[in-house]
N, CA, C and O of each residue as an XYZ file, in Angstrom:
572
protein
N       0.843     -1.177      0.000
C       0.000      0.000      0.000
C       0.887      1.238      0.000
O       1.726      1.395      0.887
N       0.711      2.134     -0.998
C       1.513      3.336     -1.079
C       0.780      4.470     -0.380
O      -0.442      4.583     -0.471
N       1.526      5.295      0.307
C       0.908      6.434      0.992
C       1.417      7.725      0.377
O       2.552      7.804     -0.090
N       0.556      8.735      0.386
C       0.921     10.049     -0.122
C       1.894     10.696      0.857
O       1.807     10.447      2.059
N       2.816     11.518      0.370
C       3.719     12.198      1.291
C       2.925     13.180      2.146
O       2.057     13.892      1.641
N       3.225     13.215      3.430
C       2.527     14.095      4.359
C       2.978     15.525      4.110
O       4.174     15.806      4.199
N       2.050     16.451      3.798
C       2.463     17.819      3.520
C       3.138     18.484      4.717
O       3.942     19.398      4.535
N       2.833     18.049      5.920
C       3.465     18.634      7.100
C       4.948     18.278      7.157
O       5.721     18.994      7.793
N       5.361     17.195      6.514
C       6.729     16.726      6.587
C       7.545     17.131      5.354
O       8.518     16.451      5.028
N       7.187     18.193      4.673
C       8.003     18.688      3.570
C       7.586     18.195      2.209
O       8.409     18.227      1.294
N       6.354     17.738      2.009
C       5.875     17.302      0.704
C       5.519     18.512     -0.149
O       6.161     19.558     -0.060
N       4.492     18.358     -0.974
C       4.043     19.478     -1.794
C       2.525     19.535     -1.772
O       1.860     18.559     -1.425
N       1.986     20.687     -2.144
C       0.549     20.906     -2.138
C       0.216     21.870     -3.278
O       1.072     22.637     -3.721
N      -1.024     21.828     -3.746
C      -1.457     22.723     -4.831
C      -1.314     24.172     -4.407
O      -1.553     24.514     -3.248
N      -0.922     25.026     -5.348
C      -0.704     26.430     -5.016
C      -2.005     27.125     -4.625
O      -1.996     27.966     -3.726
N      -3.128     26.795     -5.276
C      -4.384     27.458     -4.904
C      -4.814     27.056     -3.503
O      -5.319     27.887     -2.748
N      -4.619     25.786     -3.146
C      -4.965     25.336     -1.796
C      -4.053     25.978     -0.758
O      -4.499     26.313      0.339
N      -2.786     26.151     -1.099
C      -1.851     26.707     -0.131
C      -2.121     28.180      0.140
O      -2.140     28.596      1.299
N      -2.334     28.993     -0.922
C      -2.557     30.424     -0.674
C      -3.897     30.663      0.024
O      -4.070     31.670      0.711
N      -4.838     29.744     -0.152
C      -6.102     29.833      0.597
C      -5.892     29.408      2.049
O      -6.408     30.054      2.961
N      -5.144     28.335      2.270
C      -4.992     27.814      3.630
C      -4.143     28.723      4.513
O      -4.308     28.710      5.733
N      -3.241     29.512      3.932
C      -2.465     30.458      4.741
C      -3.092     31.855      4.737
O      -2.464     32.828      5.156
N      -4.329     31.941      4.262
C      -5.153     33.142      4.364
C      -4.639     34.333      3.559
O      -4.792     35.477      3.989
N      -4.031     34.080      2.396
C      -3.681     35.181      1.508
C      -4.888     35.619      0.692
O      -4.953     36.766      0.249
N      -5.860     34.704      0.485
C      -7.138     35.011     -0.164
C      -8.257     34.449      0.697
O      -8.030     33.568      1.527
N      -9.469     34.963      0.494
C     -10.581     34.562      1.357
C     -11.174     33.208      0.998
O     -11.605     32.470      1.884
N     -11.203     32.868     -0.296
C     -11.828     31.612     -0.703
C     -10.899     30.822     -1.614
O     -10.007     31.376     -2.256
N     -11.129     29.527     -1.653
C     -10.331     28.654     -2.516
C     -10.605     28.979     -3.986
O      -9.697     28.939     -4.816
N     -11.863     29.300     -4.301
C     -12.175     29.626     -5.693
C     -11.512     30.938     -6.110
O     -11.137     31.089     -7.273
N     -11.360     31.887     -5.189
C     -10.647     33.130     -5.514
C      -9.182     32.840     -5.778
O      -8.566     33.474     -6.635
N      -8.619     31.891     -5.050
C      -7.226     31.498     -5.272
C      -7.062     30.849     -6.642
O      -6.110     31.144     -7.364
N      -7.991     29.967     -6.997
C      -7.920     29.303     -8.299
C      -8.118     30.308     -9.435
O      -7.441     30.232    -10.460
N      -9.045     31.244     -9.252
C      -9.286     32.270    -10.267
C      -8.059     33.151    -10.454
O      -7.714     33.500    -11.582
N      -7.398     33.511     -9.362
C      -6.181     34.322     -9.454
C      -5.091     33.569    -10.215
O      -4.389     34.154    -11.039
N      -4.954     32.291     -9.942
C      -3.935     31.496    -10.635
C      -4.265     31.364    -12.116
O      -3.381     31.482    -12.965
N      -5.540     31.119    -12.430
C      -5.936     31.002    -13.837
C      -5.742     32.313    -14.579
O      -5.431     32.313    -15.771
N      -5.923     33.439    -13.878
C      -5.782     34.754    -14.499
C      -4.352     35.239    -14.614
O      -4.109     36.333    -15.123
N      -3.399     34.442    -14.149
C      -1.998     34.826    -14.263
C      -1.521     35.724    -13.142
O      -0.474     36.357    -13.275
N      -2.259     35.801    -12.032
C      -1.879     36.666    -10.915
C      -1.049     35.946     -9.866
O      -0.677     36.543     -8.856
N      -0.757     34.677    -10.089
C       0.063     33.903     -9.153
C       1.315     33.435     -9.891
O       1.230     32.860    -10.976
N       2.470     33.688     -9.291
C       3.740     33.236     -9.850
C       4.486     32.458     -8.776
O       4.522     32.860     -7.613
N       5.074     31.354     -9.173
C       5.910     30.569     -8.276
C       7.313     30.569     -8.862
O       7.528     30.112     -9.984
N       8.255     31.079     -8.101
C       9.652     31.206     -8.538
C       9.750     31.946     -9.874
O      10.582     31.606    -10.714
N       8.903     32.953    -10.067
C       8.951     33.797    -11.250
C       8.120     33.327    -12.429
O       7.996     34.060    -13.410
N       7.546     32.130    -12.373
C       6.769     31.592    -13.487
C       5.285     31.636    -13.165
O       4.874     31.315    -12.049
N       4.475     32.037    -14.153
C       3.020     31.968    -13.984
C       2.625     30.510    -13.886
O       3.157     29.660    -14.600
N       1.683     30.225    -12.993
C       1.316     28.832    -12.766
C      -0.189     28.645    -12.817
O      -0.965     29.588    -12.658
N      -0.576     27.399    -13.043
C      -1.985     27.010    -12.997
C      -2.341     26.667    -11.551
O      -1.446     26.464    -10.730
N      -3.642     26.598    -11.226
C      -4.035     26.305     -9.843
C      -3.501     24.989     -9.305
O      -3.294     24.872     -8.097
N      -3.270     23.999    -10.150
C      -2.837     22.684     -9.690
C      -1.318     22.570     -9.520
O      -0.817     21.500     -9.175
N      -0.589     23.648     -9.756
C       0.866     23.599     -9.615
C       1.239     23.281     -8.163
O       0.648     23.821     -7.228
N       2.212     22.411     -7.992
C       2.633     21.998     -6.648
C       3.682     22.970     -6.098
O       4.639     23.315     -6.791
N       3.495     23.410     -4.845
C       4.499     24.230     -4.174
C       5.127     23.410     -3.060
O       4.493     22.537     -2.467
N       6.390     23.716     -2.791
C       7.101     23.008     -1.720
C       7.858     24.034     -0.882
O       7.924     25.208     -1.245
N       8.409     23.606      0.200
C       9.141     24.487      1.104
C      10.282     25.149      0.342
O      11.025     24.482     -0.376
N      10.417     26.465      0.501
C      11.478     27.219     -0.164
C      11.033     27.942     -1.418
O      11.760     28.807     -1.907
N       9.850     27.616     -1.965
C       9.357     28.292     -3.166
C       8.934     29.719     -2.828
O       8.427     29.993     -1.740
N       9.156     30.634     -3.798
C       8.688     32.012     -3.648
C       7.371     32.151     -4.409
O       7.310     31.886     -5.609
N       6.330     32.562     -3.710
C       5.006     32.721     -4.310
C       4.685     34.209     -4.360
O       4.716     34.899     -3.341
N       4.375     34.696     -5.572
C       3.963     36.093     -5.754
C       2.492     36.100     -6.128
O       2.063     35.379     -7.029
N       1.725     36.921     -5.427
C       0.278     36.984     -5.637
C      -0.150     38.434     -5.769
O       0.179     39.262     -4.920
N      -0.883     38.743     -6.833
C      -1.473     40.074     -6.988
C      -2.954     39.918     -6.676
O      -3.689     39.259     -7.411
N      -3.388     40.539     -5.563
C      -4.766     40.362     -5.101
C      -5.260     41.661     -4.490
O      -4.592     42.247     -3.639
N      -6.428     42.109     -4.925
C      -7.065     43.328     -4.426
C      -6.137     44.536     -4.534
O      -6.050     45.352     -3.616
N      -5.442     44.637     -5.671
C      -4.585     45.785     -5.924
C      -3.293     45.811     -5.141
O      -2.626     46.845     -5.092
N      -2.924     44.709     -4.532
C      -1.705     44.659     -3.722
C      -0.873     43.448     -4.126
O      -1.407     42.369     -4.386
N       0.437     43.642     -4.175
C       1.348     42.539     -4.475
C       1.788     41.899     -3.175
O       2.217     42.589     -2.251
N       1.683     40.579     -3.100
C       2.168     39.826     -1.937
C       3.293     38.933     -2.415
O       3.138     38.213     -3.401
N       4.416     38.969     -1.732
C       5.566     38.129     -2.038
C       5.880     37.338     -0.774
O       6.273     37.907      0.244
N       5.704     36.021     -0.847
C       5.933     35.176      0.321
C       6.813     33.991     -0.054
O       6.789     33.518     -1.190
N       7.587     33.521      0.913
C       8.417     32.332      0.745
C       7.809     31.247      1.618
O       7.539     31.469      2.799
N       7.594     30.076      1.038
C       6.943     28.973      1.740
C       7.884     28.407      2.800
O       8.984     27.955      2.483
N       7.444     28.433      4.066
C       8.199     27.810      5.154
C       7.641     26.438      5.504
O       8.374     25.538      5.916
N       6.308     26.293      5.328
C       5.645     25.035      5.676
C       4.465     24.854      4.731
O       3.721     25.806      4.496
N       4.277     23.662      4.188
C       3.135     23.394      3.322
C       2.005     22.793      4.156
O       2.212     21.867      4.941
N       0.815     23.340      3.964
C      -0.363     22.841      4.672
C      -1.504     22.749      3.681
O      -1.545     23.495      2.703
N      -2.435     21.834      3.929
C      -3.591     21.648      3.056
C      -4.846     22.251      3.642
O      -5.689     22.767      2.908
N      -4.983     22.195      4.949
C      -6.203     22.664      5.616
C      -6.049     24.115      6.020
O      -4.960     24.549      6.394
N      -7.138     24.867      5.946
C      -7.125     26.267      6.363
C      -6.958     26.328      7.874
O      -7.617     25.596      8.613
N      -6.074     27.205      8.320
C      -5.773     27.317      9.746
C      -6.016     28.753     10.200
O      -6.245     29.648      9.387
N      -5.962     28.951     11.507
C      -6.142     30.282     12.070
C      -5.012     31.219     11.666
O      -3.940     30.774     11.257
N      -5.261     32.510     11.783
C      -4.287     33.510     11.358
C      -2.942     33.398     12.083
O      -1.906     33.508     11.428
N      -2.908     33.186     13.404
C      -1.597     33.079     14.051
C      -0.767     31.891     13.543
O       0.456     31.988     13.444
N      -1.424     30.786     13.225
C      -0.712     29.612     12.703
C      -0.325     29.848     11.245
O       0.753     29.441     10.811
N      -1.202     30.504     10.494
C      -0.950     30.744      9.074
C       0.290     31.602      8.866
O       1.053     31.360      7.931
N       0.503     32.594      9.714
C       1.654     33.490      9.563
C       2.967     32.732      9.729
O       3.987     33.127      9.166
N       2.948     31.654     10.492
C       4.161     30.869     10.708
C       4.509     29.971      9.516
O       5.581     29.366      9.489
N       3.612     29.884      8.537
C       3.836     29.005      7.387
C       4.550     29.689      6.234
O       4.880     29.035      5.244
N       4.798     30.991      6.337
C       5.490     31.699      5.260
C       6.280     32.869      5.809
O       6.038     33.339      6.920
N       7.244     33.336      4.995
C       8.011     34.543      5.283
C       7.495     35.609      4.326
O       7.554     35.433      3.109
N       6.989     36.712      4.869
C       6.385     37.755      4.043
C       7.448     38.759      3.612
O       8.006     39.475      4.444
N       7.725     38.810      2.319
C       8.672     39.769      1.744
C       7.948     40.815      0.907
O       8.550     41.416      0.016
N       6.661     41.042      1.180
C       5.840     41.961      0.395
C       6.273     43.402      0.613
O       6.713     43.765      1.704
N       6.146     44.227     -0.430
C       6.389     45.652     -0.228
C       5.289     46.227      0.659
O       4.174     45.706      0.666
N       5.579     47.282      1.402
C       4.552     47.842      2.286
C       3.386     48.400      1.471
O       3.588     48.899      0.364
N       2.161     48.318      2.011
C       1.020     48.860      1.273
C       1.128     50.373      1.166
O       1.758     51.008      2.011
N       0.521     50.960      0.135
C       0.591     52.418     -0.005
C      -0.140     53.088      1.157
O      -1.086     52.517      1.700
N       0.285     54.289      1.544
C      -0.403     54.977      2.636
C      -1.851     55.277      2.268
O      -2.188     55.459      1.098
N      -2.691     55.325      3.283
C      -4.128     55.492      3.037
C      -4.452     56.792      2.313
O      -5.315     56.803      1.434
N      -3.781     57.887      2.661
C      -4.100     59.159      2.020
C      -3.718     59.169      0.546
O      -4.324     59.895     -0.242
N      -2.714     58.368      0.160
C      -2.332     58.275     -1.247
C      -3.372     57.489     -2.042
O      -3.505     57.682     -3.250
N      -4.109     56.606     -1.370
C      -5.099     55.794     -2.048
C      -6.454     56.490     -2.151
O      -7.351     56.000     -2.837
N      -6.609     57.625     -1.474
C      -7.889     58.345     -1.495
C      -8.129     58.949     -2.881
O      -7.190     59.441     -3.507
N      -9.359     58.918     -3.362
C      -9.638     59.481     -4.681
C      -9.499     60.996     -4.680
O      -9.839     61.668     -3.706
N      -8.990     61.523     -5.798
C      -8.816     62.968     -5.929
C     -10.131     63.616     -6.340
O     -10.917     63.021     -7.076
N     -10.364     64.811     -5.874
C     -11.547     65.570     -6.285
C     -12.842     65.091     -5.657
O     -13.865     65.030     -6.337
N     -12.824     64.748     -4.370
C     -14.041     64.313     -3.701
C     -14.884     65.549     -3.391
O     -14.395     66.523     -2.819
N     -16.146     65.491     -3.774
C     -17.035     66.630     -3.557
C     -17.802     66.449     -2.258
O     -18.054     65.331     -1.808
N     -18.160     67.569     -1.675
C     -18.969     67.542     -0.458
C     -20.359     67.039     -0.786
O     -20.892     67.284     -1.868
N     -20.937     66.328      0.178
C     -22.279     65.789     -0.011
C     -23.290     66.931     -0.055
O     -23.238     67.855      0.756
N     -24.207     66.852     -1.011
C     -25.281     67.836     -1.122
C     -24.931     69.051     -1.957
O     -25.727     69.988     -2.021
N     -23.760     69.074     -2.605
C     -23.401     70.235     -3.411
C     -23.999     70.164     -4.805
O     -23.888     71.115     -5.579
N     -24.626     69.053     -5.127
C     -25.286     68.937     -6.416
C     -24.353     68.493     -7.518
O     -23.208     68.102     -7.288
N     -24.878     68.566     -8.709
C     -24.119     68.129     -9.875
C     -23.008     69.127    -10.171
O     -23.222     70.334    -10.064
N     -21.809     68.636    -10.547
C     -20.717     69.573    -10.834
C     -20.976     70.357    -12.116
O     -21.539     69.841    -13.082
N     -20.553     71.609    -12.096
C     -20.663     72.432    -13.299
C     -19.582     71.993    -14.285
O     -18.709     71.188    -13.962
N     -19.664     72.536    -15.477
C     -18.662     72.193    -16.484
C     -17.270     72.620    -16.008
O     -16.287     71.913    -16.230
N     -17.198     73.760    -15.365
C     -15.923     74.252    -14.847
C     -15.386     73.317    -13.759
O     -14.198     72.995    -13.744
N     -16.275     72.879    -12.839
C     -15.873     71.956    -11.781
C     -15.381     70.633    -12.375
O     -14.374     70.080    -11.932
N     -16.093     70.139    -13.369
C     -15.723     68.871    -13.985
C     -14.354     68.969    -14.650
O     -13.549     68.042    -14.554
N     -14.088     70.081    -15.319
C     -12.784     70.261    -15.956
C     -11.665     70.338    -14.920
O     -10.568     69.830    -15.154
N     -11.932     70.968    -13.778
C     -10.932     71.026    -12.713
C     -10.658     69.626    -12.152
O      -9.511     69.276    -11.874
N     -11.721     68.828    -11.987
C     -11.538     67.471    -11.494
C     -10.744     66.632    -12.494
O      -9.879     65.850    -12.100
N     -11.037     66.793    -13.786
C     -10.295     66.061    -14.818
C      -8.827     66.472    -14.825
O      -7.944     65.636    -15.018
N      -8.568     67.769    -14.614
C      -7.192     68.248    -14.583
C      -6.450     67.670    -13.381
O      -5.278     67.315    -13.500
N      -7.109     67.568    -12.225
C      -6.480     66.998    -11.032
C      -6.195     65.510    -11.192
O      -5.158     65.021    -10.745
N      -7.102     64.803    -11.822
C      -6.932     63.355    -11.990
C      -5.864     63.023    -13.016
O      -5.255     61.955    -12.960
N      -5.635     63.925    -13.946
C      -4.642     63.674    -14.983
C      -5.276     62.964    -16.164
O      -6.446     62.585    -16.119
N      -4.493     62.787    -17.223
C      -5.039     62.104    -18.405
C      -5.280     60.637    -18.108
O      -4.379     59.914    -17.684
N      -6.489     60.219    -18.336
C      -6.849     58.826    -18.093
C      -7.014     58.084    -19.390
O      -6.719     58.624    -20.456
N      -7.485     56.841    -19.321
C      -7.707     56.079    -20.547
C      -8.806     56.719    -21.386
O      -9.859     57.100    -20.874
N      -8.547     56.826    -22.655
C      -9.540     57.401    -23.556
C      -9.504     58.916    -23.592
O     -10.360     59.534    -24.224
N      -8.529     59.532    -22.926
C      -8.426     60.981    -22.928
C      -7.676     61.396    -24.187
O      -6.448     61.481    -24.192
N      -8.417     61.649    -25.235
C      -7.814     62.019    -26.518
C      -7.745     63.540    -26.629
O      -8.532     64.261    -26.016
N      -6.800     64.002    -27.414
C      -6.673     65.434    -27.652
C      -7.815     65.857    -28.567
O      -7.854     65.441    -29.725
N      -8.742     66.672    -28.077
C      -9.948     67.022    -28.837
C      -9.646     67.994    -29.971
O     -10.415     68.060    -30.930
N      -8.551     68.752    -29.896
C      -8.240     69.730    -30.932
C      -7.744     69.074    -32.214
O      -7.954     69.599    -33.308
N      -7.079     67.914    -32.077
C      -6.502     67.287    -33.262
C      -7.429     66.249    -33.901
O      -7.103     65.700    -34.953
N      -8.576     65.974    -33.280
C      -9.457     64.976    -33.869
C     -10.231     65.574    -35.028
O     -10.735     66.692    -34.919
N     -10.336     64.852    -36.138
C     -11.071     65.378    -37.295
C     -12.571     65.338    -37.018
O     -13.143     64.281    -36.751
N     -13.187     66.503    -37.087
C     -14.629     66.556    -36.833
C     -15.402     66.887    -38.100
O     -16.619     66.712    -38.148
N     -14.710     67.361    -39.118
C     -15.379     67.639    -40.378
C     -16.168     68.934    -40.350
O     -16.962     69.166    -41.262
N     -15.993     69.796    -39.346
C     -16.741     71.038    -39.245
C     -16.037     72.203    -39.853
O     -16.559     73.317    -39.837
């Protein structure tokens, strides 16, 4: 009778199961979706959800607008509490951006009504050129 290697003793486990069990994502399906979408890299390579991770692998995850870079210290299959989960990896992630930097520019006071054309242009100027911001003077209008 052959037995599977025990993940607690240095075996391997699926990457989607591992990032879910160490609480980097909230659900297993979110972990699988991230892997399928190319947001999970193991040792620099994009991987599928069924890719096996082992102790020493570097896992990079882009989730909710934040990059997480972790090194696997222990492989586990079952979801565990947060204090135990933190002991299963070394977090090398860059620090999250400060809250004030993440705040949207041009927030209007409640009850001020619809912005005027002048207000809207000021908000657009503060936000900077976004996607689809074409130069209106150079577009051919035929007029």
